[in-house]
N, C-alpha and C positions, 0 to 999 in steps of 0.2 A: 212107428212112433206112437200110433194109437194104442198098440199093445203095451208099449213101455209106460205110457201115461196111466193106463188101467192098472198096471202093476204098482206104479208109484203111489197111487191113491187107494190101493187095495186095503190098507188098514182102516179106511173109512167105510168101505162097502162090504168087505169080506166077513168081519165079525158078525153082523146081523144075519147074513146068509148062513154062516156056520151055526149060529144059535137056532135058526129056523130048521136047519137040517139035523139038529141034535149033536153037532160036532163041537168039541171044546179043545182049546190048546193045552188043557191040563192045568192051567193057572187061572185063578179067579181074580176079580177086582182090577184095580189099575195096573197091576203087574202083568196082566194079560197083554197089554199094549206092547210090552217088550218083545213078547213072542211074535205077535203079528208084524211088528215093525222089522224085526230081525229076519223073518221069513220073506217079507216084501223086498228088503234090501238085498238079500242073497239072490233072489230070483231076478231082480232088476239088474244087478251087476252082471249076472250071467247073461242076461238079455243083451246088455250093452256090449260085452266082450265077445260073445259067441254069435248072436244074431245080427246085431248092428255092425259088429266088427270095428268098433271104435274104442279109443283109449279112454281111461278114466279121466284124463284131462278134459275130455269133451263134456264132463259133468262139473268141471271146476275143481276137480280133485288133483291138486299139484302142490308142490312144496311152497309154503307161503313165503313171500319176501318180507324183509324187515319192515318195509313200508306198510304191508298188509297188516302185520301185527301191531304196528303203531296206530293205524286207524282203528283196529279192534280195541285197543286200550282207551283211545279218546272216546269212542262211542260207548264203551262200557261205563266210563265215568259219567258221561252225559245221562245215560239211561238210569243209572243208579241214583244220581242226584235228583233227577225228575221224580223217580219213584219215592225217594225219601221225603221230598217236599210234599208230594201229594198225600202220602200215608200219614205224614205229620199234621198237615193242615186240614185235610179233608179225608179222614180215614173212612174207607168204605165199610159197610156192614159185613159181618161174617158170612161166608158163603159155604155151601155144602161141598163144593169141589175141593177147596183148601182143607176143610175139615176131614174129608175122606183121605186126602194125601197124607196129612200130618198124623193120621191115626195108624198109618202103616208102619211096620218096623223100619228103623233107620236104614238098614241095609237095603231094603226094598226101595225106599225113597231115593237113596243114592244111586241105585241101579237105574231107576226111572230117569233121574236127572242126566246121568252120563249117556244112557242109551238114546234119550230124546235128542241130546245135543249132536250125536253122530247120525242117527237114523233119520231124524226129521230133516236135517240139512240135505241129505241125499234125496229123500223122497219128495219133500215139499219145496225145495229150492233148486238144488243142482240140476236134477233131470228135467223137471217141468219147465223151468225158466229157460234153460238152454235150448231145449227142443222146441218149445213154443216160439222162442225168438227166431229160430231158423224157419219155422213153419210160416209165421206171420211177417217176418222181416222187420219187426218192431219189438224192441225189448220192453218198451212201455206197455204194449199190449200183453206181453208175457207176464209182467208184474201185475197188471190189472186183473188178469185171469187167475193168478195163483194166490195172491194175497187173501182174497175172501175165503178160499178153500183151506187156508191155514188158520185164519182167524176164527171162522165159524165154530169149529169143534172146541176151541179154547173158551169162547164165550158161552157155549152150551154147557161146558163143564164148570167153569168158574163164575159165570154170570157177567152181566154188562160192566160192572166196575173194573173188570180185568182190562177193558179197553184203555182206560186212562191211568192204570197203575202198572201192572206187569206188561201191558201192551206196549209200553215205551221200549222194552227190550226187543220186542218183535220189530218195531220200526227201526231200531238200531241195527238189527241183523240184516234187514232188507237193504238199508242204506249201505252197510258194509259190503254186501254182495254186489250191489250196483257199482260201487267204487272199485272193488278189487277183483270180482269174479273168482274169488278163491274160497273154496268150501272149507278147508281146514281152519282158516282164520275165522270163518263164521261159526264153525263148531266150537272153537275156543270161546268166542263171545257168547254163544248160546249157553255153553256150560256155565260161564260166569253169571249170566243174568238169571239162571235157574237155581244156582246153588243156595241162595238165601232161603229157599223153602226148607232147608235143613235146620235153620235156626228154631222155628216153632216146633219142628218135629223132635229135635233133641230136647228142647225145653219141656215138652210134654212128658218125655221119658224121665227127665230129672225131677219134674214136679210130682210125678207119679210114684 
């Protein structure tokens, strides 16, 4: 389990080590996260299937039920409504993270959105929550340990305003997983809450 957790969080600690060693995934900027995440997911799934000898269902990867998707829709609506209200009434200052993303080609941003929705759910929710729940016997402890590890990199990249704007989507995803324990449903919700970043990205291209 310790090895699995190290693999799951490899995209957090492996890139700095790679840079220190002069190694590069061959892609620069935000797009490099796609490569690191894909590598980590590939190794992690192999670890689960070959070393742990457990099914993907042990990570919450199973066919979503209609009720799971219904919850995803409800929570998507709540998160988007919250974000619209906050951005309308208390718009945060521009941040470097969003500027960096929207400066990327549309295809790159779309790839980042889709890959994050799939890879981050496996690496940051499915595996660590399920395995830490087994280890501690308490799902609340698993959530308490994993939430900060997911939130911290986003705050570092987007700044503190992310917590009360886009962070609402993160809350929705964790609530959905707590209710359903279904990772594909969370992937769909994750995709939905991330897709709006395409609006300013495409807007910049049209304006330019």
